Steps between C-alpha positions, in 0.01 A plus 500: 500500500510611855212751469242241410266367784557138393810279436562172319382201694259693720144369553229750500120527502320728253185550310496451117340806347520420117693333233811584294490489116644156518216379724687504821348606831603852614505629862671761707689442825576832680446680167736277312362315201544121467411266218383157608422230243190286558342745750145630430366849552335552831704224677681526824830294447820408658786541265885473501705773333721364223633812328517876597559783253479886537130526432350152544573147605398144430374241749386141507155416624542294811134471631163653419377627837159632375417371153324698230151369408639494143775266595469176295669152520719470186405189313852461348734283713813694401343849551744710688809292380433551130541856366223466242210624702491776773122513592353158561480586867205753446157463337467563123262794581772659721764452221272700260449780753883511561581537135233772459668688790829449334379669184332786685814558708714515200292761334473719805859456619696493173251649247374766752155479327138400589403232251181287452623143584254222442492194736744222396361241266577171660459137382207273575745216555843652593702165458662302215517819286864497381565365154891501528714332753876571521639261754875471608663180584721424793648211704392398841599186681674365191194525275354749259246742630289763315288777648517888543759692680469580867428869539817711443724195423585260234434203721249269322190405709393155368130478413270288301200735479470874467151610554509803279634307207283329224472132615669385174809705582519336839467151349765567241744634756460193713556290189814679406635475859438122501663466158803687621539259786434189279730611212772614757516839330776717663348797668630841458695662795507877466789532752731271291343558166486124442227268429250496210131547588442859629114558465191363345251735351144381423245702305139408466225646278213550728238495216672257258648260755829494310834451711855590437793371704832684498803332654758763583852354490850622591650439150396303197515160642176329635583137595257231387317769297292243303387341827385844625303554184326166499413510866354850489292408188380178655391665829354839379225451235469885473859551414558695169853614545825401663788741493846503645621845594870546530600740774882508577484824681590556867192690584150463650336561146307174442514472113807524285486635143514162323197267447526153365186326390508143623148401389171661372442862422704802603178668633174417668187690443258665738245790477377799675133553421474421122866589423749202453863529600807287409715475815861408483743423781617853514158672452364729756135407561296601793503216756134541601291445199161538692594844634681606191161505318351700783797752465485518122121547513563796718772631265254466212236683695732781589621522130138565404550349145212530244677356204647819351787567732884475469673341802866487596622239747825635632639189674331239288694190578361212312201711399253375766329837568542641143332181346231493768401856408552457119154353428350820623745754345567624147882484536728376771876573534730308744852589600747309726865504550530116516533369147401144587171638647431698180553185289261322735247787458522478122442131511194545723359774271531249211353216700193713574487636137528858615639696222428843635756454785873612466788425737835662508820427711647803672457736797157656509640847561696482162235305290193684598613857393591357159151346475356832582718668218363232267148610569405234765280681747400273786148537675618273775844415646554188713797500749584161655848541625704269732515562875731796474241697307540714199788704392421872532590559138221245403250677723593829324463334164165345583355835644637694199295271263192632664293175501135524630592223760800353653452155650769414749544132609736453787629225724639754747263750660798716613642558158151538357430778751841672434434486108138622544636793688739584213221456249286750704771759451486419116124563493341160576292423804416154649134443467491166677708200594389132501723262707479139398630215706713314255713321771279382791688413824799726408559860561469609131208686352445601137330826406334658200476872494303726265660839431339788289606838403425763768 
């Protein structure tokens, strides 16, 4: 990399001009772009170059020479070591501005379009919002530790409190860590693939207060299983479910395919608005229930339902958006490629006595054309794909059904802008985009976009 003006190990001064989509500070040194975690826009910093590529490099923040007025003291004691949060070093107002710029940049740079983008809807209290904790175990100094991975590694940073977790999740994780030490449970080592306890997952119903504990083990054996169950039941009054998940795989995927109910129910319950959901160990359920309602209210507003419409939810998961809209629609159809999610969706429809909702397993681009042939003509199509965005065939299918409105929910502004550009070629224009801060203190932002026929 001899043509670059910097080299690994070099210390340089530069001004931070903005943020990357991961929330890192971005600056230029002699025209060369550098990404610097924990630096804030507007600051003059001293940084040490750690990696140099053809078009950009990465550097470590050594010293803030001239701080930004938006710089904030992180309240978390392990911020900077734990990889869970990226933005506690700047004010919450600055985080929201950064995320709005991220959405605007995606539409102008990737979508090549001018779009009405509303200010990001933030949280009144952006702490304690996560209803699910997935915490790995490790060994340190001869004793079990539990926390989140250091950024870019699989080294566990031991912690007792995570400020973005629901307080009950924190308490349960501490309890499980103490039990692992007291019961001398062998801790899993991913290098040797030996040991037993890999992760603990805790799910808490924000509105119901119900709690689920999932102990992820390397194989079927859980020594002193009954003592685990008795201690957890004694210490956690809100507990409704204790599950052992068996994960024998050599991979970073947290949950294995097999769940064993040790005590209680297989599900806990929580609600979004007035819709109740049964949540299993494997269920995908939005992790910020406060902002989920904010997001779904905007989906409902964009859908413009009056009670007579037919709605298709093309990535329905456990049916959360489909069922949230169902009270205001005549018919709702949901499709998802994950069979377990469809079974959850059907159970949730029955739980809420919604007989006018139909769910089907399969790919949307195959199922939806058949629905059209069967006479199902949607007034509204909802798209809520994973981060990689929609398959082009699905976008073509959605546009060919000529709905009055397409409501696109996205956790990745870049793929949203890309797909919006393609939908524009297929005859649908973006009327407006509403970003919602589902993940305060991280670099992520959720968006809801309304598209209408040109």
